[in-house]
A tleap script that builds the chain and sets N, CA, C and O, in Angstrom:
source leaprc.protein.ff14SB
mol = sequence {
  NMET GLN ILE PHE GLU LYS LEU ILE ILE VAL
  SER THR GLU ASP LEU ASP GLU LEU ASN HIE
  VAL ASN ASN VAL ARG TYR ILE GLN TRP ALA
  ASN THR ILE ALA LYS GLU HIE TRP GLU GLN
  ASN THR THR LYS ASP ILE SER ASP ASN PHE
  PHE TRP VAL VAL ILE SER HIE PHE ILE GLU
  TYR LYS SER SER ALA LEU LEU ASP ASP ILE
  ILE THR LEU LYS THR TYR ILE ARG LYS THR
  GLU GLY ALA LYS SER THR ARG ILE VAL GLU
  MET TYR HIE ALA LYS THR GLU LYS LEU ILE
  VAL LYS SER GLU THR ILE TRP CYS LEU MET
  ASN SER LYS THR LEU ARG PRO SER ARG ILE
  THR PRO GLU LEU ALA SER LEU PHE CASP
}
set mol.1.N position { -21.858 -9.415 15.069 }
set mol.1.CA position { -20.699 -10.010 14.420 }
set mol.1.C position { -20.228 -9.064 13.318 }
set mol.1.O position { -20.999 -8.663 12.446 }
set mol.2.N position { -18.957 -8.722 13.378 }
set mol.2.CA position { -18.356 -7.847 12.386 }
set mol.2.C position { -17.714 -8.688 11.281 }
set mol.2.O position { -16.886 -9.556 11.559 }
set mol.3.N position { -18.093 -8.432 10.039 }
set mol.3.CA position { -17.520 -9.169 8.904 }
set mol.3.C position { -16.508 -8.266 8.203 }
set mol.3.O position { -16.806 -7.122 7.858 }
set mol.4.N position { -15.318 -8.799 8.002 }
set mol.4.CA position { -14.250 -8.106 7.286 }
set mol.4.C position { -14.139 -8.745 5.911 }
set mol.4.O position { -14.122 -9.971 5.799 }
set mol.5.N position { -14.063 -7.930 4.864 }
set mol.5.CA position { -14.034 -8.446 3.487 }
set mol.5.C position { -12.899 -7.847 2.679 }
set mol.5.O position { -12.426 -6.743 2.950 }
set mol.6.N position { -12.478 -8.605 1.681 }
set mol.6.CA position { -11.542 -8.095 0.685 }
set mol.6.C position { -11.717 -8.901 -0.597 }
set mol.6.O position { -12.254 -10.009 -0.574 }
set mol.7.N position { -11.264 -8.343 -1.706 }
set mol.7.CA position { -11.316 -9.021 -2.999 }
set mol.7.C position { -9.918 -9.437 -3.415 }
set mol.7.O position { -8.937 -8.746 -3.141 }
set mol.8.N position { -9.848 -10.580 -4.082 }
set mol.8.CA position { -8.595 -11.088 -4.637 }
set mol.8.C position { -8.871 -11.480 -6.086 }
set mol.8.O position { -9.918 -12.051 -6.389 }
set mol.9.N position { -7.952 -11.180 -6.959 }
set mol.9.CA position { -8.032 -11.636 -8.348 }
set mol.9.C position { -7.020 -12.763 -8.509 }
set mol.9.O position { -5.838 -12.589 -8.211 }
set mol.10.N position { -7.478 -13.904 -8.972 }
set mol.10.CA position { -6.617 -15.073 -9.121 }
set mol.10.C position { -5.572 -14.808 -10.208 }
set mol.10.O position { -5.905 -14.407 -11.323 }
set mol.11.N position { -4.301 -15.041 -9.859 }
set mol.11.CA position { -3.193 -14.861 -10.806 }
set mol.11.C position { -2.567 -16.214 -11.131 }
set mol.11.O position { -2.898 -17.223 -10.508 }
set mol.12.N position { -1.675 -16.230 -12.093 }
set mol.12.CA position { -1.032 -17.485 -12.488 }
set mol.12.C position { -0.241 -18.099 -11.337 }
set mol.12.O position { -0.106 -19.321 -11.270 }
set mol.13.N position { 0.288 -17.266 -10.423 }
set mol.13.CA position { 1.043 -17.767 -9.276 }
set mol.13.C position { 0.166 -18.545 -8.300 }
set mol.13.O position { 0.678 -19.310 -7.484 }
set mol.14.N position { -1.149 -18.357 -8.377 }
set mol.14.CA position { -2.086 -19.026 -7.472 }
set mol.14.C position { -2.483 -20.423 -7.954 }
set mol.14.O position { -3.092 -21.187 -7.206 }
set mol.15.N position { -2.141 -20.757 -9.195 }
set mol.15.CA position { -2.643 -21.974 -9.828 }
set mol.15.C position { -1.744 -23.186 -9.596 }
set mol.15.O position { -0.537 -23.061 -9.389 }
set mol.16.N position { -2.368 -24.353 -9.636 }
set mol.16.CA position { -1.621 -25.610 -9.571 }
set mol.16.C position { -1.558 -26.227 -10.969 }
set mol.16.O position { -1.929 -25.589 -11.954 }
set mol.17.N position { -1.090 -27.460 -11.045 }
set mol.17.CA position { -0.925 -28.121 -12.344 }
set mol.17.C position { -2.256 -28.411 -13.049 }
set mol.17.O position { -2.263 -28.725 -14.239 }
set mol.18.N position { -3.361 -28.313 -12.343 }
set mol.18.CA position { -4.686 -28.498 -12.944 }
set mol.18.C position { -5.305 -27.176 -13.384 }
set mol.18.O position { -6.448 -27.132 -13.838 }
set mol.19.N position { -4.531 -26.097 -13.241 }
set mol.19.CA position { -4.953 -24.746 -13.620 }
set mol.19.C position { -6.123 -24.212 -12.813 }
set mol.19.O position { -6.905 -23.400 -13.307 }
set mol.20.N position { -6.245 -24.666 -11.571 }
set mol.20.CA position { -7.158 -23.993 -10.648 }
set mol.20.C position { -6.371 -23.629 -9.396 }
set mol.20.O position { -5.238 -24.077 -9.223 }
set mol.21.N position { -6.964 -22.824 -8.528 }
set mol.21.CA position { -6.231 -22.333 -7.358 }
set mol.21.C position { -5.766 -23.505 -6.502 }
set mol.21.O position { -6.537 -24.405 -6.169 }
set mol.22.N position { -4.499 -23.463 -6.162 }
set mol.22.CA position { -3.879 -24.492 -5.328 }
set mol.22.C position { -4.463 -24.425 -3.921 }
set mol.22.O position { -4.693 -23.337 -3.392 }
set mol.23.N position { -4.704 -25.586 -3.318 }
set mol.23.CA position { -5.294 -25.617 -1.981 }
set mol.23.C position { -4.438 -24.878 -0.949 }
set mol.23.O position { -4.981 -24.315 0.002 }
set mol.24.N position { -3.137 -24.869 -1.115 }
set mol.24.CA position { -2.260 -24.159 -0.194 }
set mol.24.C position { -2.509 -22.651 -0.263 }
set mol.24.O position { -2.404 -21.953 0.746 }
set mol.25.N position { -2.837 -22.157 -1.448 }
set mol.25.CA position { -3.100 -20.725 -1.611 }
set mol.25.C position { -4.331 -20.305 -0.811 }
set mol.25.O position { -4.346 -19.223 -0.225 }
set mol.26.N position { -5.365 -21.150 -0.779 }
set mol.26.CA position { -6.555 -20.817 0.017 }
set mol.26.C position { -6.188 -20.658 1.492 }
set mol.26.O position { -6.691 -19.759 2.165 }
set mol.27.N position { -5.318 -21.522 1.988 }
set mol.27.CA position { -4.888 -21.427 3.384 }
set mol.27.C position { -4.101 -20.132 3.606 }
set mol.27.O position { -4.275 -19.459 4.622 }
set mol.28.N position { -3.239 -19.791 2.651 }
set mol.28.CA position { -2.498 -18.534 2.759 }
set mol.28.C position { -3.452 -17.341 2.781 }
set mol.28.O position { -3.277 -16.413 3.570 }
set mol.29.N position { -4.464 -17.372 1.907 }
set mol.29.CA position { -5.442 -16.276 1.890 }
set mol.29.C position { -6.199 -16.195 3.210 }
set mol.29.O position { -6.459 -15.097 3.702 }
set mol.30.N position { -6.552 -17.330 3.787 }
set mol.30.CA position { -7.259 -17.342 5.076 }
set mol.30.C position { -6.375 -16.717 6.160 }
set mol.30.O position { -6.866 -15.943 6.981 }
set mol.31.N position { -5.102 -17.038 6.171 }
set mol.31.CA position { -4.186 -16.456 7.152 }
set mol.31.C position { -3.998 -14.962 6.919 }
set mol.31.O position { -3.946 -14.182 7.870 }
set mol.32.N position { -3.898 -14.568 5.658 }
set mol.32.CA position { -3.698 -13.155 5.328 }
set mol.32.C position { -4.885 -12.307 5.754 }
set mol.32.O position { -4.704 -11.247 6.354 }
set mol.33.N position { -6.100 -12.762 5.449 }
set mol.33.CA position { -7.264 -11.951 5.817 }
set mol.33.C position { -7.440 -11.899 7.334 }
set mol.33.O position { -7.888 -10.883 7.865 }
set mol.34.N position { -7.096 -12.971 8.032 }
set mol.34.CA position { -7.156 -12.958 9.498 }
set mol.34.C position { -6.201 -11.894 10.048 }
set mol.34.O position { -6.566 -11.115 10.929 }
set mol.35.N position { -4.987 -11.873 9.524 }
set mol.35.CA position { -3.995 -10.889 9.968 }
set mol.35.C position { -4.448 -9.467 9.652 }
set mol.35.O position { -4.308 -8.576 10.490 }
set mol.36.N position { -4.992 -9.241 8.447 }
set mol.36.CA position { -5.446 -7.905 8.072 }
set mol.36.C position { -6.613 -7.447 8.949 }
set mol.36.O position { -6.683 -6.276 9.322 }
set mol.37.N position { -7.520 -8.356 9.278 }
set mol.37.CA position { -8.645 -8.029 10.156 }
set mol.37.C position { -8.118 -7.624 11.535 }
set mol.37.O position { -8.562 -6.622 12.095 }
set mol.38.N position { -7.187 -8.385 12.078 }
set mol.38.CA position { -6.563 -8.075 13.362 }
set mol.38.C position { -5.899 -6.697 13.314 }
set mol.38.O position { -6.114 -5.867 14.198 }
set mol.39.N position { -5.096 -6.461 12.283 }
set mol.39.CA position { -4.356 -5.207 12.180 }
set mol.39.C position { -5.281 -4.007 12.018 }
set mol.39.O position { -4.985 -2.926 12.526 }
set mol.40.N position { -6.394 -4.184 11.319 }
set mol.40.CA position { -7.332 -3.079 11.117 }
set mol.40.C position { -8.001 -2.671 12.428 }
set mol.40.O position { -8.284 -1.492 12.641 }
set mol.41.N position { -8.254 -3.640 13.306 }
set mol.41.CA position { -9.056 -3.372 14.493 }
set mol.41.C position { -8.261 -3.113 15.762 }
set mol.41.O position { -8.837 -2.708 16.772 }
set mol.42.N position { -6.968 -3.334 15.736 }
set mol.42.CA position { -6.185 -3.168 16.968 }
set mol.42.C position { -5.244 -1.980 16.870 }
set mol.42.O position { -4.918 -1.500 15.785 }
set mol.43.N position { -4.824 -1.530 18.027 }
set mol.43.CA position { -3.852 -0.444 18.100 }
set mol.43.C position { -2.441 -1.025 18.051 }
set mol.43.O position { -2.246 -2.235 18.173 }
set mol.44.N position { -1.476 -0.150 17.873 }
set mol.44.CA position { -0.077 -0.589 17.886 }
set mol.44.C position { 0.278 -1.187 19.244 }
set mol.44.O position { 1.015 -2.170 19.315 }
set mol.45.N position { -0.238 -0.605 20.312 }
set mol.45.CA position { 0.037 -1.110 21.657 }
set mol.45.C position { -0.458 -2.552 21.806 }
set mol.45.O position { 0.243 -3.401 22.357 }
set mol.46.N position { -1.655 -2.817 21.317 }
set mol.46.CA position { -2.205 -4.174 21.396 }
set mol.46.C position { -1.376 -5.131 20.546 }
set mol.46.O position { -0.996 -6.207 21.009 }
set mol.47.N position { -1.096 -4.741 19.307 }
set mol.47.CA position { -0.346 -5.649 18.422 }
set mol.47.C position { 1.098 -5.835 18.874 }
set mol.47.O position { 1.709 -6.855 18.557 }
set mol.48.N position { 1.659 -4.873 19.609 }
set mol.48.CA position { 3.007 -5.039 20.160 }
set mol.48.C position { 3.019 -6.017 21.341 }
set mol.48.O position { 4.043 -6.637 21.629 }
set mol.49.N position { 1.887 -6.148 22.015 }
set mol.49.CA position { 1.836 -6.967 23.227 }
set mol.49.C position { 1.251 -8.357 23.037 }
set mol.49.O position { 1.370 -9.208 23.919 }
set mol.50.N position { 0.615 -8.594 21.886 }
set mol.50.CA position { -0.044 -9.875 21.655 }
set mol.50.C position { 0.173 -10.354 20.226 }
set mol.50.O position { 0.379 -9.552 19.314 }
set mol.51.N position { 0.125 -11.662 20.042 }
set mol.51.CA position { 0.136 -12.270 18.713 }
set mol.51.C position { -0.683 -13.551 18.790 }
set mol.51.O position { -1.039 -14.008 19.876 }
set mol.52.N position { -0.975 -14.121 17.638 }
set mol.52.CA position { -1.830 -15.318 17.553 }
set mol.52.C position { -1.056 -16.499 17.001 }
set mol.52.O position { -0.180 -16.341 16.150 }
set mol.53.N position { -1.387 -17.686 17.493 }
set mol.53.CA position { -0.882 -18.931 16.913 }
set mol.53.C position { -2.080 -19.836 16.615 }
set mol.53.O position { -3.098 -19.783 17.304 }
set mol.54.N position { -1.944 -20.653 15.595 }
set mol.54.CA position { -3.018 -21.563 15.190 }
set mol.54.C position { -2.985 -22.810 16.067 }
set mol.54.O position { -1.933 -23.414 16.274 }
set mol.55.N position { -4.155 -23.182 16.575 }
set mol.55.CA position { -4.300 -24.436 17.315 }
set mol.55.C position { -4.818 -25.525 16.380 }
set mol.55.O position { -4.312 -26.647 16.376 }
set mol.56.N position { -5.839 -25.179 15.585 }
set mol.56.CA position { -6.363 -26.140 14.616 }
set mol.56.C position { -6.948 -25.392 13.436 }
set mol.56.O position { -7.346 -24.231 13.530 }
set mol.57.N position { -6.983 -26.102 12.324 }
set mol.57.CA position { -7.478 -25.502 11.086 }
set mol.57.C position { -8.270 -26.558 10.328 }
set mol.57.O position { -7.764 -27.645 10.048 }
set mol.58.N position { -9.517 -26.228 9.997 }
set mol.58.CA position { -10.366 -27.106 9.202 }
set mol.58.C position { -10.788 -26.332 7.969 }
set mol.58.O position { -11.242 -25.192 8.065 }
set mol.59.N position { -10.639 -26.955 6.811 }
set mol.59.CA position { -11.006 -26.278 5.570 }
set mol.59.C position { -11.836 -27.220 4.710 }
set mol.59.O position { -11.545 -28.410 4.595 }
set mol.60.N position { -12.861 -26.663 4.119 }
set mol.60.CA position { -13.774 -27.422 3.269 }
set mol.60.C position { -13.776 -26.773 1.885 }
set mol.60.O position { -14.080 -25.589 1.738 }
set mol.61.N position { -13.431 -27.572 0.877 }
set mol.61.CA position { -13.378 -27.083 -0.500 }
set mol.61.C position { -14.695 -27.425 -1.184 }
set mol.61.O position { -15.062 -28.595 -1.280 }
set mol.62.N position { -15.405 -26.405 -1.658 }
set mol.62.CA position { -16.729 -26.590 -2.259 }
set mol.62.C position { -16.710 -26.491 -3.776 }
set mol.62.O position { -17.503 -27.139 -4.459 }
set mol.63.N position { -15.803 -25.679 -4.299 }
set mol.63.CA position { -15.748 -25.406 -5.734 }
set mol.63.C position { -14.327 -24.949 -6.045 }
set mol.63.O position { -13.520 -24.785 -5.131 }
set mol.64.N position { -14.014 -24.742 -7.312 }
set mol.64.CA position { -12.671 -24.272 -7.644 }
set mol.64.C position { -12.718 -22.876 -8.246 }
set mol.64.O position { -13.736 -22.421 -8.767 }
set mol.65.N position { -11.583 -22.228 -8.152 }
set mol.65.CA position { -11.412 -20.910 -8.750 }
set mol.65.C position { -10.322 -21.015 -9.805 }
set mol.65.O position { -9.380 -21.796 -9.680 }
set mol.66.N position { -10.477 -20.205 -10.849 }
set mol.66.CA position { -9.591 -20.255 -12.000 }
set mol.66.C position { -8.932 -18.899 -12.238 }
set mol.66.O position { -9.271 -17.905 -11.597 }
set mol.67.N position { -7.991 -18.881 -13.164 }
set mol.67.CA position { -7.267 -17.671 -13.515 }
set mol.67.C position { -8.223 -16.518 -13.792 }
set mol.67.O position { -9.212 -16.672 -14.509 }
set mol.68.N position { -7.915 -15.365 -13.216 }
set mol.68.CA position { -8.656 -14.111 -13.377 }
set mol.68.C position { -10.005 -14.068 -12.665 }
set mol.68.O position { -10.702 -13.057 -12.742 }
set mol.69.N position { -10.389 -15.140 -11.974 }
set mol.69.CA position { -11.604 -15.071 -11.163 }
set mol.69.C position { -11.403 -14.032 -10.063 }
set mol.69.O position { -10.306 -13.879 -9.525 }
set mol.70.N position { -12.468 -13.332 -9.747 }
set mol.70.CA position { -12.447 -12.401 -8.619 }
set mol.70.C position { -13.093 -13.121 -7.443 }
set mol.70.O position { -14.221 -13.605 -7.534 }
set mol.71.N position { -12.359 -13.182 -6.341 }
set mol.71.CA position { -12.794 -13.922 -5.160 }
set mol.71.C position { -13.073 -12.929 -4.033 }
set mol.71.O position { -12.252 -12.059 -3.740 }
set mol.72.N position { -14.234 -13.069 -3.411 }
set mol.72.CA position { -14.556 -12.295 -2.215 }
set mol.72.C position { -14.204 -13.125 -0.997 }
set mol.72.O position { -14.724 -14.225 -0.813 }
set mol.73.N position { -13.320 -12.595 -0.165 }
set mol.73.CA position { -12.968 -13.234 1.102 }
set mol.73.C position { -13.726 -12.526 2.212 }
set mol.73.O position { -13.746 -11.297 2.275 }
set mol.74.N position { -14.348 -13.305 3.084 }
set mol.74.CA position { -15.069 -12.764 4.233 }
set mol.74.C position { -14.584 -13.490 5.473 }
set mol.74.O position { -14.395 -14.707 5.454 }
set mol.75.N position { -14.383 -12.750 6.549 }
set mol.75.CA position { -13.984 -13.372 7.808 }
set mol.75.C position { -14.686 -12.709 8.980 }
set mol.75.O position { -15.028 -11.527 8.948 }
set mol.76.N position { -14.885 -13.507 10.006 }
set mol.76.CA position { -15.485 -13.007 11.240 }
set mol.76.C position { -15.122 -13.961 12.378 }
set mol.76.O position { -14.734 -15.108 12.156 }
set mol.77.N position { -15.261 -13.452 13.592 }
set mol.77.CA position { -15.011 -14.253 14.783 }
set mol.77.C position { -16.326 -14.885 15.207 }
set mol.77.O position { -17.299 -14.182 15.481 }
set mol.78.N position { -16.355 -16.211 15.263 }
set mol.78.CA position { -17.576 -16.905 15.675 }
set mol.78.C position { -17.718 -16.933 17.190 }
set mol.78.O position { -18.814 -16.753 17.720 }
set mol.79.N position { -16.586 -17.164 17.897 }
set mol.79.CA position { -16.655 -17.135 19.359 }
set mol.79.C position { -15.263 -16.965 19.939 }
set mol.79.O position { -14.253 -17.255 19.298 }
set mol.80.N position { -15.246 -16.485 21.177 }
set mol.80.CA position { -14.004 -16.419 21.948 }
set mol.80.C position { -14.270 -17.063 23.303 }
set mol.80.O position { -15.358 -16.954 23.868 }
set mol.81.N position { -13.251 -17.728 23.796 }
set mol.81.CA position { -13.367 -18.400 25.088 }
set mol.81.C position { -11.972 -18.557 25.669 }
set mol.81.O position { -11.110 -19.201 25.071 }
set mol.82.N position { -11.756 -17.965 26.833 }
set mol.82.CA position { -10.438 -18.043 27.452 }
set mol.82.C position { -9.409 -17.354 26.570 }
set mol.82.O position { -9.528 -16.160 26.294 }
set mol.83.N position { -8.404 -18.091 26.128 }
set mol.83.CA position { -7.363 -17.555 25.248 }
set mol.83.C position { -7.623 -17.914 23.781 }
set mol.83.O position { -6.821 -17.584 22.907 }
set mol.84.N position { -8.753 -18.597 23.515 }
set mol.84.CA position { -9.026 -19.099 22.167 }
set mol.84.C position { -10.071 -18.266 21.434 }
set mol.84.O position { -11.016 -17.742 22.023 }
set mol.85.N position { -9.863 -18.169 20.140 }
set mol.85.CA position { -10.790 -17.465 19.262 }
set mol.85.C position { -11.053 -18.347 18.041 }
set mol.85.O position { -10.118 -18.861 17.426 }
set mol.86.N position { -12.319 -18.517 17.699 }
set mol.86.CA position { -12.681 -19.297 16.514 }
set mol.86.C position { -13.032 -18.339 15.397 }
set mol.86.O position { -13.988 -17.570 15.493 }
set mol.87.N position { -12.240 -18.398 14.333 }
set mol.87.CA position { -12.416 -17.512 13.184 }
set mol.87.C position { -12.914 -18.313 11.994 }
set mol.87.O position { -12.408 -19.395 11.695 }
set mol.88.N position { -13.915 -17.762 11.321 }
set mol.88.CA position { -14.447 -18.334 10.087 }
set mol.88.C position { -13.947 -17.496 8.914 }
set mol.88.O position { -13.941 -16.267 8.979 }
set mol.89.N position { -13.529 -18.167 7.844 }
set mol.89.CA position { -13.194 -17.496 6.590 }
set mol.89.C position { -13.992 -18.191 5.493 }
set mol.89.O position { -13.966 -19.415 5.365 }
set mol.90.N position { -14.696 -17.391 4.708 }
set mol.90.CA position { -15.450 -17.900 3.564 }
set mol.90.C position { -14.949 -17.198 2.311 }
set mol.90.O position { -14.655 -16.003 2.326 }
set mol.91.N position { -14.859 -17.959 1.230 }
set mol.91.CA position { -14.416 -17.410 -0.051 }
set mol.91.C position { -15.471 -17.724 -1.094 }
set mol.91.O position { -15.929 -18.859 -1.224 }
set mol.92.N position { -15.846 -16.686 -1.836 }
set mol.92.CA position { -16.920 -16.796 -2.822 }
set mol.92.C position { -16.447 -16.282 -4.182 }
set mol.92.O position { -15.602 -15.390 -4.261 }
set mol.93.N position { -17.006 -16.859 -5.256 }
set mol.93.CA position { -16.856 -16.239 -6.563 }
set mol.93.C position { -17.603 -14.913 -6.479 }
set mol.93.O position { -18.792 -14.897 -6.162 }
set mol.94.N position { -16.935 -13.818 -6.754 }
set mol.94.CA position { -17.556 -12.501 -6.594 }
set mol.94.C position { -18.759 -12.327 -7.521 }
set mol.94.O position { -19.761 -11.723 -7.138 }
set mol.95.N position { -18.656 -12.854 -8.728 }
set mol.95.CA position { -19.734 -12.654 -9.699 }
set mol.95.C position { -20.978 -13.479 -9.360 }
set mol.95.O position { -22.094 -12.962 -9.416 }
set mol.96.N position { -20.800 -14.735 -9.016 }
set mol.96.CA position { -21.946 -15.631 -8.802 }
set mol.96.C position { -22.323 -15.783 -7.328 }
set mol.96.O position { -23.398 -16.288 -7.005 }
set mol.97.N position { -21.431 -15.343 -6.440 }
set mol.97.CA position { -21.594 -15.508 -4.988 }
set mol.97.C position { -21.639 -16.982 -4.570 }
set mol.97.O position { -22.157 -17.314 -3.504 }
set mol.98.N position { -21.097 -17.855 -5.413 }
set mol.98.CA position { -21.021 -19.281 -5.086 }
set mol.98.C position { -19.865 -19.524 -4.120 }
set mol.98.O position { -18.747 -19.056 -4.339 }
set mol.99.N position { -20.154 -20.268 -3.042 }
set mol.99.CA position { -19.136 -20.571 -2.046 }
set mol.99.C position { -18.070 -21.497 -2.645 }
set mol.99.O position { -18.385 -22.525 -3.244 }
set mol.100.N position { -16.812 -21.108 -2.469 }
set mol.100.CA position { -15.681 -21.895 -2.959 }
set mol.100.C position { -15.038 -22.662 -1.809 }
set mol.100.O position { -14.787 -23.864 -1.906 }
set mol.101.N position { -14.777 -21.939 -0.715 }
set mol.101.CA position { -14.053 -22.503 0.422 }
set mol.101.C position { -14.640 -21.938 1.711 }
set mol.101.O position { -15.024 -20.771 1.782 }
set mol.102.N position { -14.698 -22.793 2.723 }
set mol.102.CA position { -15.051 -22.336 4.071 }
set mol.102.C position { -14.048 -22.947 5.029 }
set mol.102.O position { -13.788 -24.150 4.991 }
set mol.103.N position { -13.491 -22.115 5.883 }
set mol.103.CA position { -12.531 -22.633 6.862 }
set mol.103.C position { -12.898 -22.150 8.258 }
set mol.103.O position { -13.509 -21.099 8.446 }
set mol.104.N position { -12.497 -22.963 9.223 }
set mol.104.CA position { -12.652 -22.620 10.628 }
set mol.104.C position { -11.305 -22.846 11.289 }
set mol.104.O position { -10.758 -23.948 11.252 }
set mol.105.N position { -10.777 -21.797 11.892 }
set mol.105.CA position { -9.476 -21.873 12.537 }
set mol.105.C position { -9.620 -21.467 13.997 }
set mol.105.O position { -10.246 -20.454 14.310 }
set mol.106.N position { -9.047 -22.251 14.875 }
set mol.106.CA position { -8.996 -21.878 16.280 }
set mol.106.C position { -7.605 -21.304 16.539 }
set mol.106.O position { -6.583 -21.961 16.337 }
set mol.107.N position { -7.612 -20.068 16.988 }
set mol.107.CA position { -6.387 -19.342 17.269 }
set mol.107.C position { -6.226 -19.189 18.777 }
set mol.107.O position { -7.214 -19.151 19.510 }
set mol.108.N position { -4.995 -19.102 19.235 }
set mol.108.CA position { -4.698 -18.855 20.648 }
set mol.108.C position { -3.970 -17.519 20.749 }
set mol.108.O position { -2.974 -17.290 20.063 }
set mol.109.N position { -4.482 -16.637 21.614 }
set mol.109.CA position { -3.850 -15.341 21.851 }
set mol.109.C position { -2.640 -15.536 22.757 }
set mol.109.O position { -2.737 -16.154 23.817 }
set mol.110.N position { -1.510 -15.007 22.331 }
set mol.110.CA position { -0.259 -15.156 23.077 }
set mol.110.C position { 0.250 -13.793 23.525 }
set mol.110.O position { 0.105 -12.794 22.821 }
set mol.111.N position { 0.847 -13.774 24.705 }
set mol.111.CA position { 1.481 -12.578 25.233 }
set mol.111.C position { 2.888 -12.489 24.654 }
set mol.111.O position { 3.660 -13.442 24.760 }
set mol.112.N position { 3.227 -11.365 24.047 }
set mol.112.CA position { 4.537 -11.204 23.395 }
set mol.112.C position { 5.703 -11.237 24.369 }
set mol.112.O position { 6.807 -11.640 24.004 }
set mol.113.N position { 5.469 -10.820 25.590 }
set mol.113.CA position { 6.565 -10.777 26.572 }
set mol.113.C position { 6.805 -12.137 27.232 }
set mol.113.O position { 7.950 -12.569 27.369 }
set mol.114.N position { 5.733 -12.806 27.637 }
set mol.114.CA position { 5.871 -14.082 28.349 }
set mol.114.C position { 5.870 -15.285 27.408 }
set mol.114.O position { 6.292 -16.376 27.790 }
set mol.115.N position { 5.390 -15.080 26.166 }
set mol.115.CA position { 5.228 -16.152 25.180 }
set mol.115.C position { 4.299 -17.249 25.698 }
set mol.115.O position { 4.461 -18.425 25.371 }
set mol.116.N position { 3.334 -16.846 26.501 }
set mol.116.CA position { 2.347 -17.768 27.069 }
set mol.116.C position { 0.953 -17.325 26.625 }
set mol.116.O position { 0.750 -16.160 26.282 }
set mol.117.N position { 0.000 -18.247 26.631 }
set mol.117.CA position { -1.372 -17.877 26.277 }
set mol.117.C position { -1.907 -16.766 27.186 }
set mol.117.O position { -1.576 -16.689 28.369 }
set mol.118.N position { -2.732 -15.922 26.602 }
set mol.118.CA position { -3.298 -14.795 27.331 }
set mol.118.C position { -4.815 -14.778 27.138 }
set mol.118.O position { -5.305 -14.878 26.014 }
set mol.119.N position { -5.545 -14.651 28.233 }
set mol.119.CA position { -7.004 -14.607 28.177 }
set mol.119.C position { -7.445 -13.414 27.318 }
set mol.119.O position { -6.893 -12.319 27.427 }
set mol.120.N position { -8.430 -13.643 26.478 }
set mol.120.CA position { -9.002 -12.586 25.647 }
set mol.120.C position { -9.950 -11.770 26.525 }
set mol.120.O position { -10.965 -12.285 26.994 }
set mol.121.N position { -9.623 -10.521 26.741 }
set mol.121.CA position { -10.436 -9.661 27.593 }
set mol.121.C position { -11.723 -9.257 26.854 }
set mol.121.O position { -11.762 -9.279 25.624 }
set mol.122.N position { -12.756 -8.897 27.589 }
set mol.122.CA position { -13.973 -8.404 26.930 }
set mol.122.C position { -13.708 -7.191 26.044 }
set mol.122.O position { -14.341 -7.028 25.001 }
set mol.123.N position { -12.770 -6.340 26.463 }
set mol.123.CA position { -12.439 -5.154 25.665 }
set mol.123.C position { -11.813 -5.559 24.327 }
set mol.123.O position { -12.134 -4.983 23.288 }
set mol.124.N position { -10.938 -6.530 24.356 }
set mol.124.CA position { -10.318 -7.004 23.119 }
set mol.124.C position { -11.342 -7.699 22.229 }
set mol.124.O position { -11.376 -7.462 21.022 }
set mol.125.N position { -12.167 -8.544 22.809 }
set mol.125.CA position { -13.207 -9.239 22.038 }
set mol.125.C position { -14.181 -8.256 21.407 }
set mol.125.O position { -14.665 -8.490 20.300 }
set mol.126.N position { -14.474 -7.159 22.099 }
set mol.126.CA position { -15.439 -6.184 21.574 }
set mol.126.C position { -14.944 -5.490 20.312 }
set mol.126.O position { -15.751 -4.941 19.561 }
set mol.127.N position { -13.648 -5.502 20.063 }
set mol.127.CA position { -13.105 -4.891 18.837 }
set mol.127.C position { -13.555 -5.645 17.583 }
set mol.127.O position { -13.463 -5.116 16.475 }
set mol.128.N position { -14.041 -6.879 17.754 }
set mol.128.CA position { -14.416 -7.715 16.614 }
set mol.128.C position { -15.892 -8.086 16.609 }
set mol.128.O position { -16.318 -8.911 15.801 }
set mol.129.N position { -16.684 -7.481 17.509 }
set mol.129.CA position { -18.128 -7.740 17.563 }
set mol.129.C position { -18.870 -7.017 16.460 }
set mol.129.O position { -20.093 -7.127 16.363 }
savepdb mol mol.pdb
quit
């Protein structure tokens, strides 16, 4: 399993009226890291021919993050089956390594030309092993 990571520093734009990170921002971060992981591992030819759509999204909030906190985002593919891929995203306080958020998203691979689901080939899946 290949884990892709990045760091985020919480800014005022990320906060809600309670002065902690807004739940919508966590979802945006989960989508952003998924896209960056895809873009890092695929070629232009692959990304021109395929795209992903969300089938379902489950998110569990464990703790909160505040202004200027440094957050470690980690993502990996838990499994692929047919046209579906299950991606996990975990977010941790970088300093304490305390889990803040864990999400599981099921994505469907789509063919850019036909706009229909496309089976994930072993070659494509191996890019994320």
